[in-house]
C-alpha positions in Angstrom: 1.7 -40.9 -37.6 3.1 -37.5 -36.6 0.8 -34.5 -34.8 1.7 -31.1 -34.0 -1.3 -31.1 -31.2 0.7 -30.1 -28.4 2.9 -27.7 -29.7 0.1 -25.8 -30.8 -1.3 -25.7 -27.5 1.8 -25.1 -26.4 1.9 -21.6 -28.5 -1.0 -20.3 -26.8 1.2 -19.4 -24.2 -1.7 -20.4 -21.1 -1.3 -19.7 -17.9 -3.0 -22.8 -15.6 -4.5 -26.2 -16.2 -5.9 -27.0 -19.5 -8.8 -29.8 -18.9 -10.1 -31.4 -22.6 -13.1 -33.4 -21.9 -14.2 -35.4 -25.2 -17.8 -36.5 -25.1 -19.5 -39.2 -28.1 -22.8 -38.0 -29.0 -24.2 -39.1 -32.1 -22.9 -41.4 -34.4 -19.5 -39.7 -35.5 -20.0 -36.6 -33.1 -18.9 -35.2 -30.4 -19.1 -32.6 -27.7 -15.6 -30.9 -26.8 -15.2 -29.0 -23.7 -12.1 -27.3 -22.6 -11.9 -25.6 -19.3 -8.7 -23.4 -18.4 -8.1 -23.3 -14.5 -5.5 -21.2 -12.8 -5.1 -22.2 -9.0 -2.5 -19.5 -8.5 -5.3 -16.9 -9.0 -6.1 -16.0 -5.1 -10.0 -14.4 -6.5 -12.5 -16.6 -6.2 -14.2 -14.7 -9.7 -12.3 -17.3 -11.6 -14.3 -20.1 -10.7 -17.3 -18.1 -12.7 -15.7 -18.7 -15.8 -17.4 -21.2 -18.0 -15.7 -24.0 -19.7 -15.6 -23.3 -23.7 -17.8 -26.5 -25.7 -17.2 -27.2 -28.9 -19.8 -29.5 -31.2 -19.3 -31.5 -34.2 -17.7 -34.2 -36.2 -14.4 -35.5 -35.8 -13.6 -34.2 -38.9 -14.7 -30.4 -37.8 -13.0 -30.9 -34.5 -9.6 -31.5 -36.3 -10.0 -28.7 -38.2 -11.2 -25.7 -36.4 -9.9 -26.7 -33.0 -7.6 -24.3 -32.5 -9.0 -21.5 -34.4 -12.2 -21.8 -32.0 -10.0 -22.2 -28.5 -7.2 -19.7 -29.2 -8.9 -16.7 -28.3 -11.4 -17.4 -25.4 -8.5 -19.2 -23.9 -6.0 -16.7 -24.2 -8.5 -13.9 -22.9 -9.8 -16.3 -20.3 -5.9 -16.8 -19.3 -4.9 -13.4 -19.3 -8.0 -12.6 -17.3 -7.0 -14.8 -15.0 -3.3 -13.8 -14.6 -4.9 -9.9 -14.3 -7.1 -11.0 -11.7 -3.9 -12.4 -9.3 -2.2 -9.2 -10.1 -5.0 -7.3 -9.2 -5.2 -9.0 -5.6 -1.3 -8.7 -4.7 -1.4 -5.1 -5.7 -4.4 -5.1 -3.3 -2.7 -6.7 -0.3 0.4 -4.6 -1.1 -1.7 -1.5 -0.6 -3.0 -3.0 2.6 0.0 -3.6 3.9 1.4 -0.4 2.8 -1.8 1.7 4.0 -1.2 -0.1 7.4 2.4 0.8 7.6 1.6 4.5 7.2 -1.5 4.3 9.8 1.5 3.4 12.1 4.1 6.0 10.7 1.2 8.5 11.3 0.5 7.3 14.4 4.3 7.4 15.9 4.8 10.9 14.1 1.4 11.7 16.0 2.7 10.4 19.4 6.6 12.3 19.3 4.8 15.5 18.4 2.8 15.4 21.5 5.6 14.2 23.3 7.9 16.8 22.1 4.7 19.5 22.9 4.7 18.1 26.4 8.1 18.8 26.9 8.1 22.7 25.8 4.7 23.0 27.9 6.6 21.0 31.0 9.3 23.5 30.5 7.3 26.5 30.1 5.6 25.6 33.2 9.1 25.4 35.6 10.3 28.9 34.2 7.0 30.8 35.0 7.4 28.9 38.1 10.7 30.1 39.0 9.4 33.7 37.5 7.2 33.6 40.4 9.4 33.0 42.9 11.5 36.0 41.4 14.3 33.7 40.8 14.5 35.1 36.7 17.9 33.7 35.5 16.9 30.4 36.4 13.7 31.1 34.5 15.3 32.2 32.0 17.7 28.6 32.1 14.6 26.7 32.6 13.1 27.6 29.3 13.2 25.6 26.0 15.5 26.1 23.8 15.0 27.7 20.5 16.9 24.8 18.2 14.9 22.4 19.9 11.1 24.2 19.3 11.7 25.8 16.0 7.9 26.5 15.9 7.8 28.5 19.0 10.7 30.1 18.7 8.8 33.6 18.8 7.4 32.5 22.2 10.6 31.7 23.6 12.4 34.7 22.6 10.0 37.4 23.7 10.2 35.0 27.4 14.0 35.3 26.9 14.0 39.2 26.6 11.3 39.5 29.2 13.4 37.5 31.7 16.8 39.1 30.6 15.3 42.8 31.9 15.7 41.4 35.6 19.5 40.6 35.1 22.3 42.9 36.0 21.9 46.2 34.0 24.0 46.4 31.2 26.2 49.0 29.5 24.8 48.4 26.3 21.3 48.5 26.7 18.4 50.7 28.1 17.5 50.0 31.9 14.3 48.6 31.4 11.8 48.3 34.5 
């Protein structure tokens, strides 16, 4: 006798382990319990999917077994695969979120360091200015190329210090 039972099971394309329990009840009657499990799915909600229970005679189970189990088992299989994909995407999102936080922290630290460097250079220039060393003050100013956000402030200070240099033939004498 040749059957195609396992070929029909294979055609269902289920992901996971299929557990089938056949229990005789009364004369020529059975309860068939079918449970699909997928240990690859990391979501514990998979354990809430109940087994599919069929009741009938041997002839009834032979005739309607695959029609009765196909849709529910394929749905359960797809659900567990989707849950696993969701869990993987959730983990990926957590990783990216942590990476993004590290990146933002790094950028913030770099910005703070750059701002401190700017303020230190500006303070040094002002100290030279108080001592009357305008050329040194001009040289101590931060470079516009390094601090484009403060370009206007730096240029104003440069112009202010340049007024104290030796007079130029091309500019008006300004006190």
